[in-house]
mmCIF file of the N, C-alpha and C atoms, coordinates in Angstrom:
data_MODEL
# 
_entry.id   MODEL 
# 
loop_
_atom_site.group_PDB 
_atom_site.id 
_atom_site.type_symbol 
_atom_site.label_atom_id 
_atom_site.label_alt_id 
_atom_site.label_comp_id 
_atom_site.label_asym_id 
_atom_site.label_entity_id 
_atom_site.label_seq_id 
_atom_site.pdbx_PDB_ins_code 
_atom_site.Cartn_x 
_atom_site.Cartn_y 
_atom_site.Cartn_z 
_atom_site.occupancy 
_atom_site.B_iso_or_equiv 
_atom_site.pdbx_formal_charge 
_atom_site.auth_seq_id 
_atom_site.auth_comp_id 
_atom_site.auth_asym_id 
_atom_site.auth_atom_id 
_atom_site.pdbx_PDB_model_num 
ATOM 1   N N  . MET A 1 1  ? 47.853 60.207 86.760  1.00 0.00 ? 1  MET A N  1 
ATOM 2   C CA . MET A 1 1  ? 48.874 61.150 86.360  1.00 0.00 ? 1  MET A CA 1 
ATOM 3   C C  . MET A 1 1  ? 50.231 60.485 86.491  1.00 0.00 ? 1  MET A C  1 
ATOM 4   N N  . SER A 1 2  ? 51.103 60.815 85.564  1.00 0.00 ? 2  SER A N  1 
ATOM 5   C CA . SER A 1 2  ? 52.493 60.392 85.687  1.00 0.00 ? 2  SER A CA 1 
ATOM 6   C C  . SER A 1 2  ? 53.377 61.390 84.959  1.00 0.00 ? 2  SER A C  1 
ATOM 7   N N  . LEU A 1 3  ? 54.586 61.538 85.489  1.00 0.00 ? 3  LEU A N  1 
ATOM 8   C CA . LEU A 1 3  ? 55.586 62.403 84.881  1.00 0.00 ? 3  LEU A CA 1 
ATOM 9   C C  . LEU A 1 3  ? 56.722 61.544 84.350  1.00 0.00 ? 3  LEU A C  1 
ATOM 10  N N  . VAL A 1 4  ? 57.332 62.006 83.281  1.00 0.00 ? 4  VAL A N  1 
ATOM 11  C CA . VAL A 1 4  ? 58.530 61.369 82.748  1.00 0.00 ? 4  VAL A CA 1 
ATOM 12  C C  . VAL A 1 4  ? 59.628 62.420 82.804  1.00 0.00 ? 4  VAL A C  1 
ATOM 13  N N  . TRP A 1 5  ? 60.777 62.051 83.397  1.00 0.00 ? 5  TRP A N  1 
ATOM 14  C CA . TRP A 1 5  ? 61.871 62.995 83.522  1.00 0.00 ? 5  TRP A CA 1 
ATOM 15  C C  . TRP A 1 5  ? 63.198 62.295 83.288  1.00 0.00 ? 5  TRP A C  1 
ATOM 16  N N  . ASP A 1 6  ? 64.193 63.088 82.927  1.00 0.00 ? 6  ASP A N  1 
ATOM 17  C CA . ASP A 1 6  ? 65.545 62.587 82.720  1.00 0.00 ? 6  ASP A CA 1 
ATOM 18  C C  . ASP A 1 6  ? 66.158 62.287 84.090  1.00 0.00 ? 6  ASP A C  1 
ATOM 19  N N  . LYS A 1 7  ? 66.653 61.077 84.267  1.00 0.00 ? 7  LYS A N  1 
ATOM 20  C CA . LYS A 1 7  ? 67.180 60.664 85.569  1.00 0.00 ? 7  LYS A CA 1 
ATOM 21  C C  . LYS A 1 7  ? 68.451 61.424 85.949  1.00 0.00 ? 7  LYS A C  1 
ATOM 22  N N  . ASP A 1 8  ? 69.229 61.874 84.983  1.00 0.00 ? 8  ASP A N  1 
ATOM 23  C CA . ASP A 1 8  ? 70.477 62.578 85.283  1.00 0.00 ? 8  ASP A CA 1 
ATOM 24  C C  . ASP A 1 8  ? 70.255 64.055 85.578  1.00 0.00 ? 8  ASP A C  1 
ATOM 25  N N  . THR A 1 9  ? 69.479 64.717 84.745  1.00 0.00 ? 9  THR A N  1 
ATOM 26  C CA . THR A 1 9  ? 69.272 66.164 84.892  1.00 0.00 ? 9  THR A CA 1 
ATOM 27  C C  . THR A 1 9  ? 67.987 66.510 85.630  1.00 0.00 ? 9  THR A C  1 
ATOM 28  N N  . GLN A 1 10 ? 67.082 65.557 85.758  1.00 0.00 ? 10 GLN A N  1 
ATOM 29  C CA . GLN A 1 10 ? 65.752 65.723 86.354  1.00 0.00 ? 10 GLN A CA 1 
ATOM 30  C C  . GLN A 1 10 ? 64.875 66.696 85.570  1.00 0.00 ? 10 GLN A C  1 
ATOM 31  N N  . ARG A 1 11 ? 65.212 66.930 84.287  1.00 0.00 ? 11 ARG A N  1 
ATOM 32  C CA . ARG A 1 11 ? 64.368 67.737 83.407  1.00 0.00 ? 11 ARG A CA 1 
ATOM 33  C C  . ARG A 1 11 ? 63.115 66.967 83.044  1.00 0.00 ? 11 ARG A C  1 
ATOM 34  N N  . ILE A 1 12 ? 62.005 67.654 82.976  1.00 0.00 ? 12 ILE A N  1 
ATOM 35  C CA . ILE A 1 12 ? 60.728 67.055 82.618  1.00 0.00 ? 12 ILE A CA 1 
ATOM 36  C C  . ILE A 1 12 ? 60.726 66.771 81.120  1.00 0.00 ? 12 ILE A C  1 
ATOM 37  N N  . LEU A 1 13 ? 60.372 65.539 80.762  1.00 0.00 ? 13 LEU A N  1 
ATOM 38  C CA . LEU A 1 13 ? 60.336 65.131 79.361  1.00 0.00 ? 13 LEU A CA 1 
ATOM 39  C C  . LEU A 1 13 ? 58.921 64.888 78.851  1.00 0.00 ? 13 LEU A C  1 
ATOM 40  N N  . GLY A 1 14 ? 57.994 64.589 79.752  1.00 0.00 ? 14 GLY A N  1 
ATOM 41  C CA . GLY A 1 14 ? 56.629 64.306 79.330  1.00 0.00 ? 14 GLY A CA 1 
ATOM 42  C C  . GLY A 1 14 ? 55.722 64.054 80.512  1.00 0.00 ? 14 GLY A C  1 
ATOM 43  N N  . ALA A 1 15 ? 54.459 63.844 80.212  1.00 0.00 ? 15 ALA A N  1 
ATOM 44  C CA . ALA A 1 15 ? 53.466 63.573 81.256  1.00 0.00 ? 15 ALA A CA 1 
ATOM 45  C C  . ALA A 1 15 ? 52.285 62.850 80.640  1.00 0.00 ? 15 ALA A C  1 
ATOM 46  N N  . GLN A 1 16 ? 51.590 62.103 81.473  1.00 0.00 ? 16 GLN A N  1 
ATOM 47  C CA . GLN A 1 16 ? 50.330 61.474 81.085  1.00 0.00 ? 16 GLN A CA 1 
ATOM 48  C C  . GLN A 1 16 ? 49.298 61.834 82.141  1.00 0.00 ? 16 GLN A C  1 
ATOM 49  N N  . MET A 1 17 ? 48.143 62.311 81.694  1.00 0.00 ? 17 MET A N  1 
ATOM 50  C CA . MET A 1 17 ? 47.069 62.680 82.614  1.00 0.00 ? 17 MET A CA 1 
ATOM 51  C C  . MET A 1 17 ? 45.733 62.311 81.999  1.00 0.00 ? 17 MET A C  1 
ATOM 52  N N  . MET A 1 18 ? 44.829 61.915 82.870  1.00 0.00 ? 18 MET A N  1 
ATOM 53  C CA . MET A 1 18 ? 43.480 61.597 82.439  1.00 0.00 ? 18 MET A CA 1 
ATOM 54  C C  . MET A 1 18 ? 42.519 62.197 83.460  1.00 0.00 ? 18 MET A C  1 
ATOM 55  N N  . SER A 1 19 ? 41.472 62.831 82.978  1.00 0.00 ? 19 SER A N  1 
ATOM 56  C CA . SER A 1 19 ? 40.517 63.459 83.882  1.00 0.00 ? 19 SER A CA 1 
ATOM 57  C C  . SER A 1 19 ? 39.164 63.603 83.204  1.00 0.00 ? 19 SER A C  1 
ATOM 58  N N  . LYS A 1 20 ? 38.143 63.646 84.002  1.00 0.00 ? 20 LYS A N  1 
ATOM 59  C CA . LYS A 1 20 ? 36.808 63.943 83.505  1.00 0.00 ? 20 LYS A CA 1 
ATOM 60  C C  . LYS A 1 20 ? 36.600 65.458 83.399  1.00 0.00 ? 20 LYS A C  1 
ATOM 61  N N  . HIS A 1 21 ? 37.536 66.217 83.962  1.00 0.00 ? 21 HIS A N  1 
ATOM 62  C CA . HIS A 1 21 ? 37.434 67.673 83.977  1.00 0.00 ? 21 HIS A CA 1 
ATOM 63  C C  . HIS A 1 21 ? 38.424 68.278 82.994  1.00 0.00 ? 21 HIS A C  1 
ATOM 64  N N  . ASP A 1 22 ? 38.264 69.548 82.712  1.00 0.00 ? 22 ASP A N  1 
ATOM 65  C CA . ASP A 1 22 ? 39.174 70.261 81.818  1.00 0.00 ? 22 ASP A CA 1 
ATOM 66  C C  . ASP A 1 22 ? 40.500 70.512 82.541  1.00 0.00 ? 22 ASP A C  1 
ATOM 67  N N  . ILE A 1 23 ? 41.562 69.883 82.078  1.00 0.00 ? 23 ILE A N  1 
ATOM 68  C CA . ILE A 1 23 ? 42.888 70.072 82.657  1.00 0.00 ? 23 ILE A CA 1 
ATOM 69  C C  . ILE A 1 23 ? 43.839 70.710 81.645  1.00 0.00 ? 23 ILE A C  1 
ATOM 70  N N  . SER A 1 24 ? 43.287 71.445 80.707  1.00 0.00 ? 24 SER A N  1 
ATOM 71  C CA . SER A 1 24 ? 44.108 72.046 79.664  1.00 0.00 ? 24 SER A CA 1 
ATOM 72  C C  . SER A 1 24 ? 45.135 73.025 80.234  1.00 0.00 ? 24 SER A C  1 
ATOM 73  N N  . GLU A 1 25 ? 44.808 73.737 81.312  1.00 0.00 ? 25 GLU A N  1 
ATOM 74  C CA . GLU A 1 25 ? 45.779 74.642 81.940  1.00 0.00 ? 25 GLU A CA 1 
ATOM 75  C C  . GLU A 1 25 ? 46.979 73.860 82.463  1.00 0.00 ? 25 GLU A C  1 
ATOM 76  N N  . THR A 1 26 ? 46.723 72.719 83.061  1.00 0.00 ? 26 THR A N  1 
ATOM 77  C CA . THR A 1 26 ? 47.803 71.893 83.595  1.00 0.00 ? 26 THR A CA 1 
ATOM 78  C C  . THR A 1 26 ? 48.665 71.340 82.469  1.00 0.00 ? 26 THR A C  1 
ATOM 79  N N  . LEU A 1 27 ? 48.041 70.878 81.414  1.00 0.00 ? 27 LEU A N  1 
ATOM 80  C CA . LEU A 1 27 ? 48.807 70.348 80.296  1.00 0.00 ? 27 LEU A CA 1 
ATOM 81  C C  . LEU A 1 27 ? 49.612 71.451 79.611  1.00 0.00 ? 27 LEU A C  1 
ATOM 82  N N  . SER A 1 28 ? 49.086 72.650 79.565  1.00 0.00 ? 28 SER A N  1 
ATOM 83  C CA . SER A 1 28 ? 49.846 73.783 79.023  1.00 0.00 ? 28 SER A CA 1 
ATOM 84  C C  . SER A 1 28 ? 51.061 74.083 79.900  1.00 0.00 ? 28 SER A C  1 
ATOM 85  N N  . LEU A 1 29 ? 50.891 73.990 81.203  1.00 0.00 ? 29 LEU A N  1 
ATOM 86  C CA . LEU A 1 29 ? 52.003 74.203 82.126  1.00 0.00 ? 29 LEU A CA 1 
ATOM 87  C C  . LEU A 1 29 ? 53.086 73.142 81.919  1.00 0.00 ? 29 LEU A C  1 
ATOM 88  N N  . ILE A 1 30 ? 52.688 71.879 81.796  1.00 0.00 ? 30 ILE A N  1 
ATOM 89  C CA . ILE A 1 30 ? 53.649 70.799 81.559  1.00 0.00 ? 30 ILE A CA 1 
ATOM 90  C C  . ILE A 1 30 ? 54.366 71.027 80.226  1.00 0.00 ? 30 ILE A C  1 
ATOM 91  N N  . SER A 1 31 ? 53.630 71.406 79.208  1.00 0.00 ? 31 SER A N  1 
ATOM 92  C CA . SER A 1 31 ? 54.222 71.674 77.900  1.00 0.00 ? 31 SER A CA 1 
ATOM 93  C C  . SER A 1 31 ? 55.250 72.799 77.983  1.00 0.00 ? 31 SER A C  1 
ATOM 94  N N  . LEU A 1 32 ? 54.926 73.847 78.702  1.00 0.00 ? 32 LEU A N  1 
ATOM 95  C CA . LEU A 1 32 ? 55.852 74.957 78.881  1.00 0.00 ? 32 LEU A CA 1 
ATOM 96  C C  . LEU A 1 32 ? 57.100 74.516 79.646  1.00 0.00 ? 32 LEU A C  1 
ATOM 97  N N  . CYS A 1 33 ? 56.921 73.679 80.658  1.00 0.00 ? 33 CYS A N  1 
ATOM 98  C CA . CYS A 1 33 ? 58.064 73.157 81.421  1.00 0.00 ? 33 CYS A CA 1 
ATOM 99  C C  . CYS A 1 33 ? 58.985 72.330 80.522  1.00 0.00 ? 33 CYS A C  1 
ATOM 100 N N  . ILE A 1 34 ? 58.412 71.535 79.642  1.00 0.00 ? 34 ILE A N  1 
ATOM 101 C CA . ILE A 1 34 ? 59.221 70.751 78.703  1.00 0.00 ? 34 ILE A CA 1 
ATOM 102 C C  . ILE A 1 34 ? 59.992 71.685 77.779  1.00 0.00 ? 34 ILE A C  1 
ATOM 103 N N  . GLN A 1 35 ? 59.298 72.657 77.226  1.00 0.00 ? 35 GLN A N  1 
ATOM 104 C CA . GLN A 1 35 ? 59.916 73.605 76.292  1.00 0.00 ? 35 GLN A CA 1 
ATOM 105 C C  . GLN A 1 35 ? 61.045 74.384 76.957  1.00 0.00 ? 35 GLN A C  1 
ATOM 106 N N  . ASN A 1 36 ? 60.872 74.770 78.212  1.00 0.00 ? 36 ASN A N  1 
ATOM 107 C CA . ASN A 1 36 ? 61.873 75.560 78.935  1.00 0.00 ? 36 ASN A CA 1 
ATOM 108 C C  . ASN A 1 36 ? 62.908 74.701 79.645  1.00 0.00 ? 36 ASN A C  1 
ATOM 109 N N  . GLN A 1 37 ? 62.810 73.390 79.500  1.00 0.00 ? 37 GLN A N  1 
ATOM 110 C CA . GLN A 1 37 ? 63.724 72.436 80.117  1.00 0.00 ? 37 GLN A CA 1 
ATOM 111 C C  . GLN A 1 37 ? 63.749 72.564 81.636  1.00 0.00 ? 37 GLN A C  1 
ATOM 112 N N  . ASN A 1 38 ? 62.558 72.740 82.237  1.00 0.00 ? 38 ASN A N  1 
ATOM 113 C CA . ASN A 1 38 ? 62.445 72.840 83.685  1.00 0.00 ? 38 ASN A CA 1 
ATOM 114 C C  . ASN A 1 38 ? 62.576 71.462 84.327  1.00 0.00 ? 38 ASN A C  1 
ATOM 115 N N  . THR A 1 39 ? 62.932 71.474 85.601  1.00 0.00 ? 39 THR A N  1 
ATOM 116 C CA . THR A 1 39 ? 63.124 70.235 86.348  1.00 0.00 ? 39 THR A CA 1 
ATOM 117 C C  . THR A 1 39 ? 61.892 69.897 87.183  1.00 0.00 ? 39 THR A C  1 
ATOM 118 N N  . ILE A 1 40 ? 61.898 68.684 87.715  1.00 0.00 ? 40 ILE A N  1 
ATOM 119 C CA . ILE A 1 40 ? 60.801 68.276 88.599  1.00 0.00 ? 40 ILE A CA 1 
ATOM 120 C C  . ILE A 1 40 ? 60.810 69.110 89.878  1.00 0.00 ? 40 ILE A C  1 
ATOM 121 N N  . GLU A 1 41 ? 61.987 69.553 90.325  1.00 0.00 ? 41 GLU A N  1 
ATOM 122 C CA . GLU A 1 41 ? 62.065 70.416 91.504  1.00 0.00 ? 41 GLU A CA 1 
ATOM 123 C C  . GLU A 1 41 ? 61.377 71.761 91.231  1.00 0.00 ? 41 GLU A C  1 
ATOM 124 N N  . PHE A 1 42 ? 61.613 72.313 90.038  1.00 0.00 ? 42 PHE A N  1 
ATOM 125 C CA . PHE A 1 42 ? 60.968 73.574 89.662  1.00 0.00 ? 42 PHE A CA 1 
ATOM 126 C C  . PHE A 1 42 ? 59.448 73.428 89.686  1.00 0.00 ? 42 PHE A C  1 
ATOM 127 N N  . LEU A 1 43 ? 58.948 72.396 89.036  1.00 0.00 ? 43 LEU A N  1 
ATOM 128 C CA . LEU A 1 43 ? 57.499 72.207 88.963  1.00 0.00 ? 43 LEU A CA 1 
ATOM 129 C C  . LEU A 1 43 ? 56.898 71.941 90.337  1.00 0.00 ? 43 LEU A C  1 
ATOM 130 N N  . GLY A 1 44 ? 57.638 71.254 91.186  1.00 0.00 ? 44 GLY A N  1 
ATOM 131 C CA . GLY A 1 44 ? 57.135 70.952 92.528  1.00 0.00 ? 44 GLY A CA 1 
ATOM 132 C C  . GLY A 1 44 ? 56.891 72.183 93.378  1.00 0.00 ? 44 GLY A C  1 
ATOM 133 N N  . MET A 1 45 ? 57.669 73.226 93.143  1.00 0.00 ? 45 MET A N  1 
ATOM 134 C CA . MET A 1 45 ? 57.544 74.432 93.961  1.00 0.00 ? 45 MET A CA 1 
ATOM 135 C C  . MET A 1 45 ? 56.985 75.631 93.192  1.00 0.00 ? 45 MET A C  1 
ATOM 136 N N  . TYR A 1 46 ? 56.667 75.446 91.910  1.00 0.00 ? 46 TYR A N  1 
ATOM 137 C CA . TYR A 1 46 ? 56.161 76.542 91.079  1.00 0.00 ? 46 TYR A CA 1 
ATOM 138 C C  . TYR A 1 46 ? 54.817 77.035 91.599  1.00 0.00 ? 46 TYR A C  1 
ATOM 139 N N  . ASP A 1 47 ? 54.672 78.343 91.719  1.00 0.00 ? 47 ASP A N  1 
ATOM 140 C CA . ASP A 1 47 ? 53.414 78.941 92.168  1.00 0.00 ? 47 ASP A CA 1 
ATOM 141 C C  . ASP A 1 47 ? 52.486 79.062 90.966  1.00 0.00 ? 47 ASP A C  1 
ATOM 142 N N  . THR A 1 48 ? 51.465 78.236 90.920  1.00 0.00 ? 48 THR A N  1 
ATOM 143 C CA . THR A 1 48 ? 50.589 78.193 89.755  1.00 0.00 ? 48 THR A CA 1 
ATOM 144 C C  . THR A 1 48 ? 49.631 79.377 89.674  1.00 0.00 ? 48 THR A C  1 
ATOM 145 N N  . MET A 1 49 ? 49.409 80.078 90.741  1.00 0.00 ? 49 MET A N  1 
ATOM 146 C CA . MET A 1 49 ? 48.635 81.311 90.768  1.00 0.00 ? 49 MET A CA 1 
ATOM 147 C C  . MET A 1 49 ? 47.160 81.188 90.381  1.00 0.00 ? 49 MET A C  1 
ATOM 148 N N  . PHE A 1 50 ? 46.718 80.048 89.904  1.00 0.00 ? 50 PHE A N  1 
ATOM 149 C CA . PHE A 1 50 ? 45.305 79.953 89.518  1.00 0.00 ? 50 PHE A CA 1 
ATOM 150 C C  . PHE A 1 50 ? 44.556 78.967 90.405  1.00 0.00 ? 50 PHE A C  1 
ATOM 151 N N  . GLN A 1 51 ? 45.034 78.790 91.635  1.00 0.00 ? 51 GLN A N  1 
ATOM 152 C CA . GLN A 1 51 ? 44.404 77.836 92.533  1.00 0.00 ? 51 GLN A CA 1 
ATOM 153 C C  . GLN A 1 51 ? 43.162 78.444 93.182  1.00 0.00 ? 51 GLN A C  1 
ATOM 154 N N  . PRO A 1 52 ? 42.032 77.811 93.000  1.00 0.00 ? 52 PRO A N  1 
ATOM 155 C CA . PRO A 1 52 ? 40.812 78.362 93.592  1.00 0.00 ? 52 PRO A CA 1 
ATOM 156 C C  . PRO A 1 52 ? 40.720 78.138 95.101  1.00 0.00 ? 52 PRO A C  1 
ATOM 157 N N  . ASN A 1 53 ? 41.406 77.143 95.615  1.00 0.00 ? 53 ASN A N  1 
ATOM 158 C CA . ASN A 1 53 ? 41.342 76.831 97.056  1.00 0.00 ? 53 ASN A CA 1 
ATOM 159 C C  . ASN A 1 53 ? 42.592 77.369 97.737  1.00 0.00 ? 53 ASN A C  1 
ATOM 160 N N  . PHE A 1 54 ? 42.502 78.535 98.304  1.00 0.00 ? 54 PHE A N  1 
ATOM 161 C CA . PHE A 1 54 ? 43.668 79.182 98.884  1.00 0.00 ? 54 PHE A CA 1 
ATOM 162 C C  . PHE A 1 54 ? 44.122 78.528 100.179 1.00 0.00 ? 54 PHE A C  1 
ATOM 163 N N  . ASP A 1 55 ? 43.349 77.608 100.732 1.00 0.00 ? 55 ASP A N  1 
ATOM 164 C CA . ASP A 1 55 ? 43.772 76.912 101.936 1.00 0.00 ? 55 ASP A CA 1 
ATOM 165 C C  . ASP A 1 55 ? 44.748 75.780 101.616 1.00 0.00 ? 55 ASP A C  1 
ATOM 166 N N  . ARG A 1 56 ? 44.979 75.496 100.333 1.00 0.00 ? 56 ARG A N  1 
ATOM 167 C CA . ARG A 1 56 ? 45.931 74.470 99.915  1.00 0.00 ? 56 ARG A CA 1 
ATOM 168 C C  . ARG A 1 56 ? 47.049 75.157 99.140  1.00 0.00 ? 56 ARG A C  1 
ATOM 169 N N  . PRO A 1 57 ? 48.278 75.143 99.667  1.00 0.00 ? 57 PRO A N  1 
ATOM 170 C CA . PRO A 1 57 ? 49.355 75.878 99.004  1.00 0.00 ? 57 PRO A CA 1 
ATOM 171 C C  . PRO A 1 57 ? 49.831 75.261 97.688  1.00 0.00 ? 57 PRO A C  1 
ATOM 172 N N  . PHE A 1 58 ? 49.528 73.975 97.458  1.00 0.00 ? 58 PHE A N  1 
ATOM 173 C CA . PHE A 1 58 ? 49.952 73.308 96.231  1.00 0.00 ? 58 PHE A CA 1 
ATOM 174 C C  . PHE A 1 58 ? 48.750 72.675 95.552  1.00 0.00 ? 58 PHE A C  1 
ATOM 175 N N  . ASN A 1 59 ? 48.746 72.695 94.217  1.00 0.00 ? 59 ASN A N  1 
ATOM 176 C CA . ASN A 1 59 ? 47.692 71.982 93.517  1.00 0.00 ? 59 ASN A CA 1 
ATOM 177 C C  . ASN A 1 59 ? 48.207 70.610 93.091  1.00 0.00 ? 59 ASN A C  1 
ATOM 178 N N  . TYR A 1 60 ? 47.421 69.870 92.378  1.00 0.00 ? 60 TYR A N  1 
ATOM 179 C CA . TYR A 1 60 ? 47.755 68.478 92.076  1.00 0.00 ? 60 TYR A CA 1 
ATOM 180 C C  . TYR A 1 60 ? 48.997 68.320 91.210  1.00 0.00 ? 60 TYR A C  1 
ATOM 181 N N  . VAL A 1 61 ? 49.284 69.267 90.333  1.00 0.00 ? 61 VAL A N  1 
ATOM 182 C CA . VAL A 1 61 ? 50.481 69.139 89.497  1.00 0.00 ? 61 VAL A CA 1 
ATOM 183 C C  . VAL A 1 61 ? 51.738 69.389 90.337  1.00 0.00 ? 61 VAL A C  1 
ATOM 184 N N  . ASN A 1 62 ? 51.655 70.298 91.317  1.00 0.00 ? 62 ASN A N  1 
ATOM 185 C CA . ASN A 1 62 ? 52.777 70.486 92.231  1.00 0.00 ? 62 ASN A CA 1 
ATOM 186 C C  . ASN A 1 62 ? 53.028 69.219 93.046  1.00 0.00 ? 62 ASN A C  1 
ATOM 187 N N  . LEU A 1 63 ? 51.956 68.608 93.525  1.00 0.00 ? 63 LEU A N  1 
ATOM 188 C CA . LEU A 1 63 ? 52.084 67.390 94.320  1.00 0.00 ? 63 LEU A CA 1 
ATOM 189 C C  . LEU A 1 63 ? 52.653 66.241 93.499  1.00 0.00 ? 63 LEU A C  1 
ATOM 190 N N  . LEU A 1 64 ? 52.280 66.157 92.227  1.00 0.00 ? 64 LEU A N  1 
ATOM 191 C CA . LEU A 1 64 ? 52.833 65.140 91.341  1.00 0.00 ? 64 LEU A CA 1 
ATOM 192 C C  . LEU A 1 64 ? 54.342 65.313 91.204  1.00 0.00 ? 64 LEU A C  1 
ATOM 193 N N  . ALA A 1 65 ? 54.788 66.537 90.986  1.00 0.00 ? 65 ALA A N  1 
ATOM 194 C CA . ALA A 1 65 ? 56.220 66.803 90.858  1.00 0.00 ? 65 ALA A CA 1 
ATOM 195 C C  . ALA A 1 65 ? 56.947 66.570 92.176  1.00 0.00 ? 65 ALA A C  1 
ATOM 196 N N  . GLN A 1 66 ? 56.328 66.920 93.298  1.00 0.00 ? 66 GLN A N  1 
ATOM 197 C CA . GLN A 1 66 ? 56.948 66.669 94.595  1.00 0.00 ? 66 GLN A CA 1 
ATOM 198 C C  . GLN A 1 66 ? 57.114 65.176 94.848  1.00 0.00 ? 66 GLN A C  1 
ATOM 199 N N  . ALA A 1 67 ? 56.163 64.366 94.387  1.00 0.00 ? 67 ALA A N  1 
ATOM 200 C CA . ALA A 1 67 ? 56.289 62.911 94.513  1.00 0.00 ? 67 ALA A CA 1 
ATOM 201 C C  . ALA A 1 67 ? 57.448 62.410 93.654  1.00 0.00 ? 67 ALA A C  1 
ATOM 202 N N  . ALA A 1 68 ? 57.650 62.998 92.485  1.00 0.00 ? 68 ALA A N  1 
ATOM 203 C CA . ALA A 1 68 ? 58.777 62.620 91.628  1.00 0.00 ? 68 ALA A CA 1 
ATOM 204 C C  . ALA A 1 68 ? 60.099 62.970 92.298  1.00 0.00 ? 68 ALA A C  1 
ATOM 205 N N  . VAL A 1 69 ? 60.175 64.135 92.923  1.00 0.00 ? 69 VAL A N  1 
ATOM 206 C CA . VAL A 1 69 ? 61.387 64.536 93.642  1.00 0.00 ? 69 VAL A CA 1 
ATOM 207 C C  . VAL A 1 69 ? 61.658 63.571 94.786  1.00 0.00 ? 69 VAL A C  1 
ATOM 208 N N  . ALA A 1 70 ? 60.631 63.203 95.538  1.00 0.00 ? 70 ALA A N  1 
ATOM 209 C CA . ALA A 1 70 ? 60.793 62.259 96.647  1.00 0.00 ? 70 ALA A CA 1 
ATOM 210 C C  . ALA A 1 70 ? 61.282 60.906 96.133  1.00 0.00 ? 70 ALA A C  1 
ATOM 211 N N  . LYS A 1 71 ? 60.784 60.484 94.994  1.00 0.00 ? 71 LYS A N  1 
ATOM 212 C CA . LYS A 1 71 ? 61.213 59.219 94.401  1.00 0.00 ? 71 LYS A CA 1 
ATOM 213 C C  . LYS A 1 71 ? 62.700 59.275 94.042  1.00 0.00 ? 71 LYS A C  1 
ATOM 214 N N  . GLU A 1 72 ? 63.136 60.378 93.468  1.00 0.00 ? 72 GLU A N  1 
ATOM 215 C CA . GLU A 1 72 ? 64.556 60.550 93.129  1.00 0.00 ? 72 GLU A CA 1 
ATOM 216 C C  . GLU A 1 72 ? 65.406 60.614 94.394  1.00 0.00 ? 72 GLU A C  1 
ATOM 217 N N  . ASP A 1 73 ? 64.920 61.294 95.437  1.00 0.00 ? 73 ASP A N  1 
ATOM 218 C CA . ASP A 1 73 ? 65.666 61.398 96.695  1.00 0.00 ? 73 ASP A CA 1 
ATOM 219 C C  . ASP A 1 73 ? 65.884 60.028 97.334  1.00 0.00 ? 73 ASP A C  1 
ATOM 220 N N  . LYS A 1 74 ? 64.891 59.149 97.233  1.00 0.00 ? 74 LYS A N  1 
ATOM 221 C CA . LYS A 1 74 ? 65.023 57.792 97.775  1.00 0.00 ? 74 LYS A CA 1 
ATOM 222 C C  . LYS A 1 74 ? 66.106 57.020 97.040  1.00 0.00 ? 74 LYS A C  1 
ATOM 223 N N  . LYS A 1 75 ? 66.204 57.204 95.717  1.00 0.00 ? 75 LYS A N  1 
ATOM 224 C CA . LYS A 1 75 ? 67.223 56.516 94.918  1.00 0.00 ? 75 LYS A CA 1 
ATOM 225 C C  . LYS A 1 75 ? 68.617 56.971 95.320  1.00 0.00 ? 75 LYS A C  1 
ATOM 226 N N  . VAL A 1 76 ? 68.764 58.272 95.581  1.00 0.00 ? 76 VAL A N  1 
ATOM 227 C CA . VAL A 1 76 ? 70.067 58.830 95.920  1.00 0.00 ? 76 VAL A CA 1 
ATOM 228 C C  . VAL A 1 76 ? 70.520 58.363 97.300  1.00 0.00 ? 76 VAL A C  1 
ATOM 229 N N  . SER A 1 77 ? 69.592 58.245 98.242  1.00 0.00 ? 77 SER A N  1 
ATOM 230 C CA . SER A 1 77 ? 69.944 57.884 99.610  1.00 0.00 ? 77 SER A CA 1 
ATOM 231 C C  . SER A 1 77 ? 70.266 56.401 99.784  1.00 0.00 ? 77 SER A C  1 
ATOM 232 N N  . LYS A 1 78 ? 69.937 55.569 98.796  1.00 0.00 ? 78 LYS A N  1 
ATOM 233 C CA . LYS A 1 78 ? 70.209 54.124 98.918  1.00 0.00 ? 78 LYS A CA 1 
ATOM 234 C C  . LYS A 1 78 ? 71.650 53.798 98.679  1.00 0.00 ? 78 LYS A C  1 
# 
């Protein structure tokens, strides 16, 4: 998985994902985020509501966006 975002606005511009499982819901979410000009911060904390494992507060797409936010935070702190 990888996200592409604008470095200035942190808006999501695209994503690449590969899976042996059906990830169409995730790709629809990414597509909607692009259309709505959402940021990586938004996606990182967005409540996806369709998580089958309630013991994990974030699913993999949230974790991907949180990693992008952490990457941007490291750039700012340098």
